[in-house]
N, C-alpha and C positions, 0 to 999 in steps of 0.2 A: 805662306800657309802649308801645314804638314801634309804631306802625300799619301802616307800609309795609314791603315787603320790603326796600327800601334801608336803611330806619332800624334794621330788625332787624340786618341785616348790620353797620352802622356800630356798633351797641351791642355786637355780638360782638368786633369788632375794637378797640374801645376798651378793653373788658375785657381782651383778650390783651395790648394794649400797657400797660395800667395795672399790670399783674402783672410784666410783663417790666421795665418802667421802675422799679418798686419793688424788683425784686431787684437791678438795676444800681446803685440809690442805696444798698441796704444794703451790697453789695460795696464800694462806695467807703467808706462810713462804716467798716466794718471794716478796710479798707487804712489808713485814717487812726488808726484806734485801735492798730493794730499797729505803726506808726511811734511813737506815744506810749507805748506798753507797753516797746519795746525802748529808748527814751530813759530812762524811768524805771528800767529795769533796768541802765543804765549800759553797754550794749553798743554801742559806737560803730559796729562793723563792721555788724551786724545792723540797726541805725537807719537806717544809710546805705543798705542794701540795700532795705529796706523802704520808705524814701523813693523811691528810685529805681523802685520798682515801682509805687508809689502815683501817681506823676505823671502816667504815661500813662493810667492809669485815670480819674483827675480830669479830664484834658484831653479825653479821649473823651467823658465825659459832657457837657462844656460845649459841645463841638463839635456835639453831637447836641441841644443846647437842654433838656437834662434838668436841669441847674443852670446859673445866670447865670455868665458869664464872669468877671465880678467876684468872684463867690463862689468860683470855682475858684482864682483868683489868690490870694485872701484865705487860703483853706486852705492852699494850697502854702507861701505865706509863713510862716504860723504854724507849720507843721511844720518847716519848714527853720530858722526862728527858734529853735524847741525844740532842735534838734539842735545848732546853733551855739552856743547859750547854755550847753547843758550840758556840751559838750565843749570849750569855749573855754579854761576854766581847765586841763583836764586835759592 
């Protein structure tokens, strides 16, 4: 346990940030899953809308340092590829 007043405050701040960051990551994962589910359901319009809603969320987390910028790029690329490959033949 922290011994100084400053260390106790930093522990409180870290815990608040951990909880907030965890909820942000969870929201990003949910947005990505929503895209995958709409692609699996073969709903092109909803898949595109879900993708366009997920991209700013992913970018925001990368900008804030919650995920690496390359992970954000990889995730967006994979989601977009899912959409393109699924609806290319249709």
